[in-house]
BALOTOR-947101 format. One record per residue (C-alpha): residue number from 1; residue in one letter; chain; x, z, y. Coordinates in nm, 4 decimals, padded with zeros to 6 digits, m for minus. Layout:
<rs>
(r NUM,'A','A',(X,Z,Y)) ...
</rs>
This chain:
<rs>
(r 1,'M','A',(m06.0383,09.4835,m07.3894)) (r 2,'S','A',(m06.1848,09.5041,m07.7383)) (r 3,'K','A',(m06.3142,09.8381,m07.8654)) (r 4,'V','A',(m06.0510,10.0199,m08.0708)) (r 5,'N','A',(m06.1384,10.2858,m08.3277)) (r 6,'I','A',(m05.8850,10.5646,m08.2686)) (r 7,'P','A',(m06.0967,10.8739,m08.3371)) (r 8,'C','A',(m05.9918,11.2343,m08.2787)) (r 9,'L','A',(m06.0314,11.4297,m08.6037)) (r 10,'D','A',(m06.0071,11.8042,m08.6682)) (r 11,'L','A',(m05.7755,11.8805,m08.9620)) (r 12,'N','A',(m05.9393,12.2238,m08.9986)) (r 13,'E','A',(m06.2522,12.0461,m09.1189)) (r 14,'Y','A',(m06.0544,11.9163,m09.4174)) (r 15,'L','A',(m05.8493,12.2321,m09.4755)) (r 16,'H','A',(m06.1313,12.4862,m09.4410)) (r 17,'G','A',(m06.4555,12.2921,m09.4049)) (r 18,'S','A',(m06.7571,12.2482,m09.6287)) (r 19,'A','A',(m06.7655,11.9783,m09.8960)) (r 20,'E','A',(m06.9630,11.7647,m09.6530)) (r 21,'Q','A',(m06.7088,11.8137,m09.3709)) (r 22,'R','A',(m06.4186,11.7363,m09.6031)) (r 23,'S','A',(m06.5886,11.4212,m09.7271)) (r 24,'K','A',(m06.6617,11.3076,m09.3719)) (r 25,'F','A',(m06.2992,11.3694,m09.2661)) (r 26,'S','A',(m06.1753,11.1508,m09.5542)) (r 27,'E','A',(m06.4209,10.8767,m09.4704)) (r 28,'D','A',(m06.3428,10.8859,m09.0977)) (r 29,'I','A',(m05.9653,10.8771,m09.1396)) (r 30,'G','A',(m05.9896,10.6053,m09.4054)) (r 31,'K','A',(m06.2145,10.3917,m09.1867)) (r 32,'A','A',(m05.9813,10.4250,m08.8866)) (r 33,'F','A',(m05.6755,10.3500,m09.1000)) (r 34,'N','A',(m05.8579,10.0495,m09.2424)) (r 35,'E','A',(m05.9443,09.9148,m08.8973)) (r 36,'T','A',(m05.6560,10.0093,m08.6656)) (r 37,'G','A',(m05.4130,10.2323,m08.8546)) (r 38,'F','A',(m05.4243,10.5123,m08.5928)) (r 39,'V','A',(m05.6037,10.8464,m08.5426)) (r 40,'T','A',(m05.5424,11.1541,m08.3295)) (r 41,'I','A',(m05.5513,11.4935,m08.5017)) (r 42,'T','A',(m05.6309,11.8359,m08.3610)) (r 43,'N','A',(m05.5728,12.1755,m08.5292)) (r 44,'H','A',(m05.2645,12.0388,m08.7037)) (r 45,'G','A',(m05.0783,12.3698,m08.7299)) (r 46,'L','A',(m04.8511,12.3514,m08.4258)) (r 47,'S','A',(m04.9320,12.5782,m08.1321)) (r 48,'K','A',(m04.9153,12.4500,m07.7763)) (r 49,'E','A',(m04.6315,12.6971,m07.7140)) (r 50,'S','A',(m04.4219,12.5705,m08.0059)) (r 51,'M','A',(m04.4787,12.2074,m07.9016)) (r 52,'N','A',(m04.3665,12.2888,m07.5476)) (r 53,'E','A',(m04.0609,12.4749,m07.6769)) (r 54,'L','A',(m03.9748,12.1798,m07.9009)) (r 55,'Y','A',(m03.9701,11.9463,m07.6019)) (r 56,'V','A',(m03.7615,12.1936,m07.3993)) (r 57,'Q','A',(m03.5007,12.1991,m07.6758)) (r 58,'V','A',(m03.5084,11.8202,m07.7278)) (r 59,'K','A',(m03.4411,11.7727,m07.3556)) (r 60,'K','A',(m03.1528,12.0224,m07.3735)) (r 61,'L','A',(m03.0054,11.8276,m07.6636)) (r 62,'F','A',(m03.0025,11.4979,m07.4775)) (r 63,'D','A',(m02.8731,11.6705,m07.1627)) (r 64,'L','A',(m02.5493,11.7429,m07.3504)) (r 65,'S','A',(m02.2567,11.5289,m07.2411)) (r 66,'D','A',(m02.1970,11.1940,m07.4079)) (r 67,'E','A',(m01.8824,11.3409,m07.5622)) (r 68,'Q','A',(m02.0735,11.6360,m07.7097)) (r 69,'K','A',(m02.3461,11.4133,m07.8524)) (r 70,'A','A',(m02.0933,11.1659,m07.9928)) (r 71,'S','A',(m01.9313,11.4481,m08.1913)) (r 72,'Y','A',(m02.2562,11.4685,m08.3913)) (r 73,'E','A',(m02.2841,11.0982,m08.4710)) (r 74,'R','A',(m02.2237,10.9932,m08.8325)) (r 75,'V','A',(m02.2563,10.6152,m08.8375)) (r 76,'E','A',(m02.2053,10.6092,m09.2147)) (r 77,'L','A',(m02.5357,10.7971,m09.2551)) (r 78,'A','A',(m02.7282,10.5013,m09.1048)) (r 79,'G','A',(m02.8998,10.7143,m08.8435)) (r 80,'Q','A',(m03.0557,10.9437,m09.1059)) (r 81,'R','A',(m02.9000,11.2686,m08.9793)) (r 82,'G','A',(m02.7721,11.3889,m08.6449)) (r 83,'Y','A',(m02.7194,11.1792,m08.3348)) (r 84,'T','A',(m02.7607,10.8031,m08.2993)) (r 85,'S','A',(m02.6264,10.6592,m07.9760)) (r 86,'K','A',(m02.7690,10.4013,m07.7390)) (r 87,'G','A',(m02.7767,10.0414,m07.8565)) (r 88,'R','A',(m02.7747,10.1010,m08.2333)) (r 89,'E','A',(m03.1378,10.0453,m08.3329)) (r 90,'K','A',(m03.3586,09.7419,m08.2732)) (r 91,'A','A',(m03.7002,09.6263,m08.3854)) (r 92,'K','A',(m03.7045,09.4344,m08.7148)) (r 93,'D','A',(m03.7315,09.0838,m08.5674)) (r 94,'S','A',(m03.5462,09.1490,m08.2417)) (r 95,'T','A',(m03.1858,09.0866,m08.1473)) (r 96,'T','A',(m03.1964,09.3217,m07.8459)) (r 97,'P','A',(m03.1435,09.6962,m07.9057)) (r 98,'D','A',(m03.4117,09.9425,m07.7970)) (r 99,'L','A',(m03.3483,10.1449,m07.4804)) (r 100,'K','A',(m03.3151,10.4826,m07.6520)) (r 101,'E','A',(m03.0950,10.7377,m07.8247)) (r 102,'F','A',(m03.2174,10.9764,m08.0924)) (r 103,'W','A',(m03.1510,11.2705,m08.3251)) (r 104,'Q','A',(m03.2746,11.2951,m08.6848)) (r 105,'V','A',(m03.3485,11.6017,m08.8956)) (r 106,'G','A',(m03.4040,11.5536,m09.2687)) (r 107,'Q','A',(m03.5418,11.7423,m09.5670)) (r 108,'F','A',(m03.4710,12.1111,m09.6327)) (r 109,'I','A',(m03.4441,12.1670,m10.0098)) (r 110,'E','A',(m03.5235,12.5318,m10.0906)) (r 111,'D','A',(m03.6198,12.5227,m10.4590)) (r 112,'N','A',(m03.3015,12.3923,m10.6296)) (r 113,'D','A',(m03.4580,12.0485,m10.6755)) (r 114,'P','A',(m03.1828,11.8166,m10.8070)) (r 115,'I','A',(m03.2967,11.5542,m10.5552)) (r 116,'Q','A',(m03.0855,11.7463,m10.3045)) (r 117,'K','A',(m02.7821,11.5431,m10.4109)) (r 118,'E','A',(m02.9523,11.2306,m10.2729)) (r 119,'Y','A',(m02.9695,11.3701,m09.9202)) (r 120,'P','A',(m02.6943,11.4322,m09.6670)) (r 121,'D','A',(m02.6860,11.7786,m09.5140)) (r 122,'N','A',(m02.8620,11.8345,m09.1875)) (r 123,'I','A',(m02.6312,11.8566,m08.8870)) (r 124,'M','A',(m02.6553,12.1748,m08.6823)) (r 125,'V','A',(m02.6056,12.1682,m08.3048)) (r 126,'D','A',(m02.3485,12.4388,m08.2285)) (r 127,'E','A',(m02.4474,12.4590,m07.8632)) (r 128,'L','A',(m02.8225,12.4932,m07.9255)) (r 129,'P','A',(m02.9217,12.7364,m08.2042)) (r 130,'E','A',(m03.2813,12.7319,m08.0783)) (r 131,'F','A',(m03.2907,12.3537,m08.1257)) (r 132,'N','A',(m03.1916,12.4017,m08.4903)) (r 133,'R','A',(m03.4602,12.6687,m08.5382)) (r 134,'I','A',(m03.7511,12.4893,m08.3703)) (r 135,'T','A',(m03.6825,12.1512,m08.5341)) (r 136,'K','A',(m03.6820,12.3067,m08.8833)) (r 137,'E','A',(m04.0018,12.4964,m08.8064)) (r 138,'T','A',(m04.1668,12.1803,m08.6724)) (r 139,'Y','A',(m04.0497,11.9768,m08.9731)) (r 140,'K','A',(m04.2103,12.2237,m09.2154)) (r 141,'K','A',(m04.5412,12.2419,m09.0282)) (r 142,'L','A',(m04.5767,11.8650,m08.9943)) (r 143,'E','A',(m04.4839,11.8172,m09.3600)) (r 144,'Y','A',(m04.7672,12.0572,m09.4498)) (r 145,'A','A',(m05.0154,11.8780,m09.2224)) (r 146,'G','A',(m04.9044,11.5406,m09.3567)) (r 147,'K','A',(m04.9548,11.6509,m09.7167)) (r 148,'H','A',(m05.3174,11.7375,m09.6459)) (r 149,'I','A',(m05.3801,11.4204,m09.4477)) (r 150,'L','A',(m05.2523,11.2258,m09.7494)) (r 151,'R','A',(m05.4901,11.4243,m09.9713)) (r 152,'A','A',(m05.7781,11.3090,m09.7512)) (r 153,'I','A',(m05.6507,10.9518,m09.7747)) (r 154,'A','A',(m05.6278,10.9792,m10.1548)) (r 155,'V','A',(m05.9936,11.0845,m10.1657)) (r 156,'Y','A',(m06.0863,10.7851,m09.9480)) (r 157,'L','A',(m05.8996,10.5581,m10.1921)) (r 158,'N','A',(m06.0863,10.7134,m10.4896)) (r 159,'L','A',(m05.7610,10.8561,m10.6238)) (r 160,'P','A',(m05.7137,11.2146,m10.7440)) (r 161,'E','A',(m05.6892,11.4339,m10.4340)) (r 162,'N','A',(m05.3352,11.5446,m10.5222)) (r 163,'Y','A',(m05.2160,11.1888,m10.6006)) (r 164,'F','A',(m04.9412,11.2014,m10.3365)) (r 165,'D','A',(m04.8357,11.5662,m10.3835)) (r 166,'D','A',(m04.5546,11.5214,m10.6360)) (r 167,'K','A',(m04.4447,11.1968,m10.4704)) (r 168,'I','A',(m04.3816,11.3632,m10.1342)) (r 169,'H','A',(m04.2543,11.7023,m10.2581)) (r 170,'N','A',(m03.9022,11.7224,m10.1110)) (r 171,'G','A',(m03.9476,11.3638,m09.9968)) (r 172,'N','A',(m03.7075,11.1814,m09.7679)) (r 173,'S','A',(m03.9043,11.2647,m09.4514)) (r 174,'I','A',(m03.7450,11.2571,m09.1071)) (r 175,'L','A',(m03.8155,11.4406,m08.7809)) (r 176,'R','A',(m03.6815,11.2297,m08.4970)) (r 177,'G','A',(m03.6251,11.3439,m08.1393)) (r 178,'I','A',(m03.6088,11.0397,m07.9106)) (r 179,'H','A',(m03.4799,11.0064,m07.5548)) (r 180,'Y','A',(m03.5806,10.6892,m07.3743)) (r 181,'F','A',(m03.3161,10.7182,m07.1081)) (r 182,'P','A',(m03.3526,10.6286,m06.7376)) (r 183,'I','A',(m03.3072,10.2627,m06.6512)) (r 184,'E','A',(m03.0743,10.2812,m06.3526)) (r 185,'N','A',(m03.0524,09.9078,m06.2844)) (r 186,'P','A',(m03.3772,09.7346,m06.3902)) (r 187,'D','A',(m03.2573,09.3994,m06.2517)) (r 188,'A','A',(m02.9720,09.3938,m06.5033)) (r 189,'L','A',(m03.2038,09.4220,m06.8060)) (r 190,'S','A',(m03.2568,09.1226,m07.0279)) (r 191,'A','A',(m03.6181,09.0053,m07.0365)) (r 192,'D','A',(m03.6772,09.1427,m07.3880)) (r 193,'A','A',(m03.5118,09.4831,m07.3373)) (r 194,'V','A',(m03.7774,09.7538,m07.3900)) (r 195,'R','A',(m03.7848,10.1191,m07.4837)) (r 196,'A','A',(m03.9093,10.0345,m07.8335)) (r 197,'G','A',(m03.9759,09.6780,m07.9402)) (r 198,'A','A',(m04.2910,09.5856,m08.1309)) (r 199,'H','A',(m04.2593,09.7210,m08.4853)) (r 200,'E','A',(m04.4305,09.8843,m08.7794)) (r 201,'D','A',(m04.3116,10.2159,m08.9243)) (r 202,'I','A',(m04.1397,10.2115,m09.2637)) (r 203,'N','A',(m04.2834,10.5273,m09.4205)) (r 204,'L','A',(m04.6214,10.6424,m09.5606)) (r 205,'I','A',(m04.7614,10.7996,m09.2428)) (r 206,'T','A',(m04.6147,10.9033,m08.9075)) (r 207,'L','A',(m04.7179,11.2165,m08.7189)) (r 208,'L','A',(m04.6284,11.1953,m08.3493)) (r 209,'I','A',(m04.6163,11.5076,m08.1339)) (r 210,'G','A',(m04.7363,11.3765,m07.8002)) (r 211,'A','A',(m04.4794,11.2375,m07.5601)) (r 212,'S','A',(m04.3553,11.3329,m07.2170)) (r 213,'A','A',(m04.4930,11.0126,m07.0603)) (r 214,'D','A',(m04.7231,10.7187,m07.1307)) (r 215,'G','A',(m04.5957,10.3995,m07.2897)) (r 216,'L','A',(m04.7160,10.3868,m07.6528)) (r 217,'E','A',(m04.9317,10.0798,m07.7203)) (r 218,'V','A',(m05.0867,09.9368,m08.0387)) (r 219,'L','A',(m05.1624,09.5728,m08.1125)) (r 220,'T','A',(m05.5323,09.5187,m08.1868)) (r 221,'R','A',(m05.6695,09.2670,m08.4363)) (r 222,'D','A',(m05.7586,09.0525,m08.1356)) (r 223,'G','A',(m05.3941,09.0339,m08.0327)) (r 224,'E','A',(m05.4297,09.2674,m07.7337)) (r 225,'W','A',(m05.2073,09.5647,m07.6524)) (r 226,'Y','A',(m05.4027,09.8903,m07.6282)) (r 227,'P','A',(m05.2544,10.2137,m07.4822)) (r 228,'V','A',(m05.2740,10.5168,m07.7116)) (r 229,'K','A',(m05.3060,10.8536,m07.5416)) (r 230,'A','A',(m05.3430,11.1833,m07.7222)) (r 231,'H','A',(m05.4724,11.4946,m07.5535)) (r 232,'Q','A',(m05.1808,11.7234,m07.4792)) (r 233,'D','A',(m05.2294,11.9411,m07.7881)) (r 234,'D','A',(m05.3141,11.6635,m08.0368)) (r 235,'I','A',(m05.0847,11.4587,m08.2564)) (r 236,'V','A',(m05.1140,11.0851,m08.3206)) (r 237,'V','A',(m05.1052,10.9774,m08.6866)) (r 238,'N','A',(m05.0521,10.6191,m08.8010)) (r 239,'V','A',(m05.0069,10.4254,m09.1227)) (r 240,'G','A',(m04.6601,10.3060,m09.2227)) (r 241,'D','A',(m04.5580,10.0014,m09.4231)) (r 242,'M','A',(m04.5162,10.1947,m09.7494)) (r 243,'L','A',(m04.8830,10.2991,m09.7461)) (r 244,'Q','A',(m04.9857,09.9476,m09.6464)) (r 245,'R','A',(m04.7925,09.8047,m09.9419)) (r 246,'L','A',(m04.9347,10.0620,m10.1824)) (r 247,'T','A',(m05.2922,09.9814,m10.0740)) (r 248,'N','A',(m05.2379,09.6042,m10.0667)) (r 249,'N','A',(m05.3220,09.5923,m09.6926)) (r 250,'K','A',(m05.6413,09.7987,m09.7278)) (r 251,'L','A',(m05.4848,10.0500,m09.4877)) (r 252,'K','A',(m05.3194,09.8896,m09.1870)) (r 253,'S','A',(m04.9643,09.9491,m09.0702)) (r 254,'T','A',(m05.0372,09.8660,m08.7091)) (r 255,'T','A',(m04.7807,09.7018,m08.4861)) (r 256,'H','A',(m04.6918,09.9265,m08.1918)) (r 257,'R','A',(m04.4343,09.9492,m07.9148)) (r 258,'V','A',(m04.3174,10.1660,m07.6259)) (r 259,'V','A',(m04.3216,09.9683,m07.3026)) (r 260,'N','A',(m04.0979,10.0219,m07.0033)) (r 261,'P','A',(m04.2515,10.2298,m06.7233)) (r 262,'P','A',(m04.3588,10.0878,m06.3870)) (r 263,'R','A',(m04.0614,10.0017,m06.1680)) (r 264,'E','A',(m04.1013,10.3155,m05.9571)) (r 265,'L','A',(m04.0603,10.5290,m06.2709)) (r 266,'M','A',(m03.7743,10.3325,m06.4297)) (r 267,'K','A',(m03.5198,10.6016,m06.3408)) (r 268,'T','A',(m03.7087,10.8726,m06.5288)) (r 269,'S','A',(m03.6677,10.9808,m06.8906)) (r 270,'R','A',(m03.9297,10.9748,m07.1657)) (r 271,'Y','A',(m03.9080,11.2027,m07.4701)) (r 272,'S','A',(m04.0941,11.1642,m07.7974)) (r 273,'V','A',(m04.0882,11.3432,m08.1366)) (r 274,'P','A',(m04.2311,11.1554,m08.4387)) (r 275,'F','A',(m04.2279,11.2879,m08.7957)) (r 276,'F','A',(m04.1868,11.0062,m09.0481)) (r 277,'L','A',(m04.3378,11.1235,m09.3780)) (r 278,'H','A',(m04.1493,10.9552,m09.6612)) (r 279,'P','A',(m04.1918,10.9968,m10.0362)) (r 280,'R','A',(m03.9148,11.0575,m10.2852)) (r 281,'S','A',(m03.6982,10.7525,m10.3437)) (r 282,'D','A',(m03.8355,10.6881,m10.6928)) (r 283,'M','A',(m04.1997,10.6515,m10.5808)) (r 284,'D','A',(m04.3406,10.3237,m10.7101)) (r 285,'L','A',(m04.4936,10.1238,m10.4232)) (r 286,'T','A',(m04.6563,09.8700,m10.6564)) (r 287,'C','A',(m04.9998,09.7799,m10.5167)) (r 288,'L','A',(m05.2747,10.0013,m10.6559)) (r 289,'E','A',(m05.4875,09.8125,m10.9076)) (r 290,'S','A',(m05.8001,09.9398,m10.7306)) (r 291,'C','A',(m05.6900,09.7579,m10.4130)) (r 292,'V','A',(m05.6337,09.4214,m10.5821)) (r 293,'D','A',(m05.9186,09.1798,m10.6599)) (r 294,'A','A',(m06.0123,08.8129,m10.6277)) (r 295,'E','A',(m06.0716,08.8463,m10.2539)) (r 296,'H','A',(m05.7560,09.0540,m10.2049)) (r 297,'P','A',(m05.4840,08.9156,m10.4334)) (r 298,'K','A',(m05.1667,09.1188,m10.4709)) (r 299,'A','A',(m04.9675,09.0647,m10.1505)) (r 300,'Y','A',(m04.6374,09.2376,m10.2318)) (r 301,'T','A',(m04.3694,09.2402,m10.4985)) (r 302,'D','A',(m04.3061,09.5658,m10.6844)) (r 303,'I','A',(m04.0445,09.7942,m10.5285)) (r 304,'T','A',(m03.9542,10.1634,m10.5111)) (r 305,'A','A',(m03.9636,10.3603,m10.1874)) (r 306,'G','A',(m03.5859,10.4066,m10.1918)) (r 307,'A','A',(m03.5119,10.0364,m10.2315)) (r 308,'Y','A',(m03.7642,09.9497,m09.9614)) (r 309,'L','A',(m03.6156,10.2009,m09.7167)) (r 310,'D','A',(m03.2677,10.0616,m09.7784)) (r 311,'E','A',(m03.3930,09.7082,m09.7107)) (r 312,'R','A',(m03.5606,09.8094,m09.3858)) (r 313,'L','A',(m03.2662,10.0146,m09.2533)) (r 314,'R','A',(m03.0566,09.6997,m09.2814)) (r 315,'E','A',(m03.3186,09.4935,m09.0990)) (r 316,'I','A',(m03.3291,09.7304,m08.7998)) (r 317,'G','A',(m02.9521,09.7461,m08.7693)) (r 318,'L','A',(m02.8852,10.1057,m08.8776)) (r 319,'K','A',(m02.7270,10.0094,m09.2112)) (r 320,'K','A',(m02.4716,09.7374,m09.2749)) 
</rs>
C-alpha cells in the first residue's frame, strides 16, 4: 500500500495561532489537498456531546416508518431538502443506485438576503423537534469551520485570505444525514451494488462528521483503495469538484466510495453526516489565472456554480 498523506490538523492553530502556526496550517492543508484531497481536522467547533446527540437524532429519523419518511419526500426538489428514499441516487457513471436513504438540510437565511428566493424552505420533522434543532446547530458550526478552512486554502493559493467569504455567504450548502440500511439478503445484490459507488463530491469542500462504522475509502494516485479513518472526535475534510475546477486541478477532488461491510455485518446499519459546502449559484468557477500555465493548460470550460450543480444533479439521477 502506497503512503497516503492524510494529516490531522488542528483548526485552532489557524483560528487562534501565531502567524507561523497559521502559515503552517495553510501550507499543510494545501499540500494534502494537492496530493490526496483529504485531511482530518480537530478542534472544529463541534463538541463530542453534540456529535453524539446528532447521531442519536439521525438514527431516530431513519427509524421512523417508511410511511412517515415518505411524507417528507419532495421529489421535485431533486433531493435538496427533506427525505430521499432508497434507490434514487447513484454515482455519476453508474447505473446501479447506491444502497442508502438520506435527509438534506439547506441554508438558513437570517439577514434578509434576496438569495433566499433561490432556495426551497427547509422541511421540519414534526415527530422529532430535537432533530430539527441539532441539525441547524450543526449546519451553522460546520459552515463556520468551512469558511475558515477556505481562508487557509486561499492563503495557500496566494489569494486574498477572504477570497471565498462573499462567495459562500448564504451559499447553497447542504447537511446530509445518510442511512446505509441493512442488507438483508446479500445473495440477491447485483455485483455492482454498494453503499456509495466511487464518486467525487460536487461542491467546494466537504466536512464529514465521523461515521458509525468503517467503509470510507479513497482512491490513491497509484490506483489503490485506501481506508480513511478519523479519530472519533475529528472530522474528515475533502476537496470537491468545484474547487478542483477553480484551481485547474491544483487541488484534487479525490475519488472515494463507501464499501459494503463484511458479510457478517451486512445486516447492520451505517450512519454518516457530511456537510457539503457550496458557494452561491453565481460564483464563477472559471480556472484561476494563477493556476494556468504552459505545463498546466486550462482544463475546464467556464461555468457558474449553479449551472454546474444543475448538471451534476442530473448526472447522479436526482434531477430529471
